[in-house]
Steps between C-alpha positions, in 0.01 A plus 500: 500500500858400608666775301689784658381853487692726271563746780654236723735374228610854429587559864717189523690555176539875494880568501450859605344398827776250582765753405354766726481259794869414448586867500311553824711230666813691389632206289547551128354235271763267366549448125393176339725204577635648825395454859341792675765669721438495871446818700852476647657479155292789371597719797869414449478589132326829581765595757775413251348736245480777755869474598701800375759411243853608604719627217826307473703817450340661806570190708866496384532873582361446851736211551801706396395785730456258790843345447659841460348622830615184677855541367510867604386402851761228515777734385392755762530240774130453574486194729178375338655484152841361595613149418520261798883524508476879552227504762543565869663760722835320503530508122392863492766588759762305303415685177524836678835408656648376172370796300631753752868412442739468208567134436803368320283214374327746266816495290472126440280506187669802331842353590406163358394665173827695488711190558305315233566782252871510586514124434450567130809721484791318334763660722628259764588787733138620494371150571740459790397840641131411469558187712669705773221756489243221530680344795530833681132577441390164640712552812365854555142377455551215744643730769228760456230229512637378837468856639154529349373185667660578835345848505158371384487215754598735779231751398238223479586371846458851638187600306320166460629251756190278487467476118604196298800590280530166319604553136564867554875480429455354152219750429717794600805386304295445183352852532846649554620331180233672293564840346290761686268599210415134437404403855148371564332653695660837424731660751302703749810670650804664352859418592534636852142417607310800365158409356467501122282797395236424237519712188 
């Protein structure tokens, strides 16, 4: 009389029916002992599975290529790839001016290495001569640097009278001290002002 019909009990306890209704909602049934994941969590897990896996070697290769292209652009003088110290029309003009002339300051590093090597010679005459050579080289570099700065400042006043030239003197001197093949960015003009032709 108060008993349940067999058909009703089957409908309430049938796991297949409950499982299918869960699938229709788009949420997978959770294992025993775990809470059923929310729709948001299920969607996030599905998107994570669909993400393409990037090979580490491929990512490293792309990174190397990107850095290589950026360095090539920087060495070529591309304004977008230059460091902040090298950016701007004034710095570009200074680089061109320094690179278009022979600078005695270029002899500083080779001369310093030569004097250092001569210092290991036991002969006192050689050591004394190396000191005189060093002194003469310093004097020549100082005189040539004065002419460099006078010429550069005059050219800047004529070509770019409204531009800020703060820090340009130190920048130009440091570039003049570097050996031409080691300058960054690379020299865009030859000695005399002719453009460097790309090979």
